N, C-alpha and C positions, 0 to 999 in steps of 0.2 A: 451668607445664604449657603443652606445646605444643598449638596449636589442630589438632584432627582433620579429615580431609578430609571426613569424613561424620558425620552424626548422626540419630539416631530422631526422628521427630515424628509424633504423631496426627494424622490427617486425618478428616474428617467425609465420608464417601462416599455416604450416603442420609439424606433429611430424615425423622426419625421421626415415625410416627403413633401418637399414645398414648405408651406407655412406650418409652423407647429400648431397643434390644437390641445385643448386642456387634457384630453384623454392621453396624451402622450407621457404625462405625469401622475404621480401618486404621491399622497402626503401621508406616510406612514410612519408609525411609533416603533423606536428603537431602545434597545438599553442603554445607557450613559457607561460608556467602560471606565473602569479604575484607570487612572494615571500611572504610568511606569515611571523608572528613572529618567529624567529630563525632560518630562512632559508637563502639560499644564491642562485642566480641565476649565473651560472657557464657556460662559454663558453669552451668546451672541446678542448684541444688541442693534446691532444695523448691518443689513446685506446688502451688498451690491449685486444689479443684474446689468448684463453687458452685451453688446452686439457680438464679441467675439464667441460667447457663449453658444451661439447657434450652429458656429462651426463644429463644435465639440460634440454636437450632438449626432453629427455623421461619423459613421465606422470608415474612416478614411484615414491615410496616414498624411500627419500635418505636423506643425512644429510645435504641437502639444497633443498628447494622447486623448483620444476620445472619452467622454463619460462612458462608464460602464452600465449596462441595464440592470435594473433592480438593484442599484447602489445609489448612496447619497452623493449629489452632483457638488461640485465645488464652486468657488468665487470668493471675492474678498468680502471680508467682514470684520467688523471692530465690535470687541467682547471685553467682558469683565472676568477677570481670572477668579476662579473659585477655589481651586485647589493648586498648588504649585509644588512639584516634585524637581525643580530646576532652580539653581542659583540664579540671582539675580530678577526674580520674578516673585512677587508676593500677592496673596489674595487682596483683590481690590484695585490691581493695577488694571489699565485698560491696554489692550493690545489689538495690533492689526494682524491680520493672519489670513492664507487662503483657503479655510474650510468652512465656507458659508453654507447656505440653503439648508439649516439645521437649526435647531435652538441650542443644543449643547453641543460639544466637540472636544476632544481629546487633541491637542496640539503639540507638538514637538516643539522645544523651546526655541530650536534653530529656525523654525518657521513661522515666529512671533517677532513682531517689532512694538516696543513700547511707543505709546502716543499719548499726549497729556489732552485733556479737555480744559486746561488752562490756558493753551497756546491757541486752541481753534475749536469750534465744534466738533464733536467726534464724527459725524457724518462727513466733514470736511475731507480727513483722510481716506474716502472712498472715491472722492471726487476731486476738487481743487487742489487738494494737497496730496493726492494720490495717483493712482494709476492714470486716470484721465488727464490730470493736470501734467502729471510728467510726459504722457504723450504729447500732447500740445508743445510743452517747451521743448522737449529733444528733437520733434520733427521740425521746428522752425530753426533751433540754433544748429543742432548737429546735422540734420539731413539736409534742409534746404538751404542752410547757411546765410540766413537772412543779412540782407544788406540795407543800411540806412537809404531810404528812397524808393525802396521797391515796392511795386504793386501787389497786392496781395489778394487772392481770391481763396475762399473758405466754404466748402459745400457742408450742409448739414449744421450752419451756422449757429442754430439755436440749441443743439446738443451739447453734451458735457465736455467733449474735446473740441468740437467747431467754435463754441462762445468763447472758450479761453483761448484757442489759438489766435483768433482774431484780435482780441485785447492785448496779448502778448506782442503781435506784429506791430499793433499801432504804439505800444510802451517802448519798442526798441526802434523804432524810427521809420516805419512803414510810411510811403508818403500817401497811399490810399489803401484801403481795407475794404472789401466787397464780400458780402455772404450771399448764400442761398438758404432758404428757410420753406417750410411746407405750409405756412398759412399766413395771411397778412397780420395776424396778432404776432406771429414770431417773427416776422419782419420788423415790425415795430419795436419789439424788445431788443432785437440785433441793433438796430440804429440808435434807437433813443436812451437805451439802458447800458449796452455794451460798447457803445461807440464807433460802429462801423460808419465808414463813409456812405455807403450805399448798400443795399439788400433788395432781393427780388423773391418773389414767391414762384418758385418751380412749378407749381401746380397751375398759374396762370397762363404760361403760352412758353414757347420752346426755349429750352435754357439756352442755346446759343446765341439766341437773338436778344434776351435779356441780357446775358452778360457783355455782349458787344456793346450795347447802349450804356452798360455801368460803366465799362472800360473801355473808353473811345481810344485811350493810347495804348491798348494791351496790358498784359498781365506779366509779372516776372516770377512769382511764386503761387503756387496752387497748393493748397492743402486738403487732401482727397478723402473724405469720408464715405461718398456716395458710390463713385464709380459711374458706369454705365453712359448715359447722355451728358452727366457732368465733366465726364473726364474728356470725352469727345470736344466739348465745349471750350474746355481749358486748352485743349491741343490747337485750337484755332485761335484763340486769344494770346498765346504766348508769344512774346516777343523772343529775340535771339537768344540763346543760353538760358533759358526758362527752368525752372527747377520744380519737380512735383515730387510732395511727399504722399506716397501710396499708403496710407494709414487704414483705410477701410472700404469696403465696397458693399454698404448695406441693400443697395439696389438689388444685388443678386444674391444675398446669402439664402433667399426662400427660392430663387429661380430653380425650374425643373427643366427649362431649357437653356442652351448658351445664348448669352446676351448678344444683340446685334451690335450694339455701339462698344469701344469706340471704332469707327471706320476710316480713321484718317490717321493711323500710326505713322505714317510715311513722313508725317510734319517732324517727327523727332529728327530725322536727317538733315533736312535744309535749315531748320531753327537750331540743330545743335543742343536738342534737349536732353535733361537727364531726369528721368523717372526713377523714383528708388523707394522700395518697399521699407517698411520698419516694423520692428516689434518692440515694444517698449522695454521689454527685459534686457536687451541689449544696451541700455542706457542707465542702469541704476548708479552708475559711477558719477552721474548728475545729481543724484538726489539732494546731497546736501545744499549745492549751490542752488538748485530749483526751489527748496523749502524756504533758503534765505530770501532769495529775490522775489518770491511770488507772496510769501506771507507778508512781507513789507508792503507789497502792492495793495494787499486785502486789507491791512491795517490803516493803511493811507487813504484809502478809498479809491484806488485808482483802477482796482480789477474789483468786478463784480461776480457773483456767479449766483445760479438758481439752481434749487433742488425741486425734484417732485417725488413726493414719499407718500408710500403706501404703508397701510398700517396693519400689521399682524403676518406672522409666517403663512397663513392660509390663503394669503393674496400674493404670495412671491411669484406664482406662475403667471397671475394676470398682470401682474407688474411687468413682468419680462415680455409676455406678448405685446402689450400696451406700448411698450418701448421700441420694439420691432417695427411698430406701425407708426412710431412718431408721435404717440400720445404725450410724452413726456415733456417738459422744458427744463434742459439743465440735464443734472445727473439724476438719474432714477434710482430711489433707495426705498429698501424695505425695511423698516422700523419694527424691533420687537420689544421696545423699551416700553412698559407700560401697557 
């Protein structure tokens, strides 16, 4: 395929206060640069939209730089190499890279990883075999140090990270896995397809009461994707020496006022709890082990996953905003292929 002269890319044009709105973004045409030595021209096929991107829209110091205004945003993408000026890569190769939110991009070879459509669908490298999958795997194995017989609670259990975390916990010997989700349909998915022992709709009543009913003997591990009232409920439910993986707090990503909960952090003292935040980039050494173990579970049918797919780059912002509001089931993907 010839490299076009221009391609479309999404820019952040204003910093959201509270919930982002479509007017904070602009889809613009831009020239496709020529690759330099050690670079690739890639036609993006599939883009990832993820909760952490909301934080990068704020102009605050954080673990990763904020998105620049009037510049293309970034995110994981899988694409096809059109032109290679780097050894080890050839036109037609498929690569995973961090320069999404656009149709065409020039990628330094050091930021590209070859992936194979023969081993798994290309979208899987953005989810179940990608960052979200590794987040679930590393959070349980390295942060929570999951032990056989643990009772595990996962918030956001129908999401890309949560659904996989609950299944991995079950496969690694948890005695009971409990999830929360935002609809009755998602609760059925979590229990009937993902194999959680119990789940509840957090919109149907107080989280603390529903968790106590689902975990009468308490919990040992909490995989936190939500924060707020879910974290407060977990603190109440923890057994002594409980461990929390603080992965995400989507309940407050768009808040304009400080959250009320959790109000019971004092429980960390008497219960001798450990609450630890995690960033997946600290755990890339686990990648080979993760790919080997999880891909085997997928092939055997022991681990399943869902994707919500939006078609066309013009719908990327709608997909992102929908994901923030929980409209996705599993990993939210934007596909440009076809």
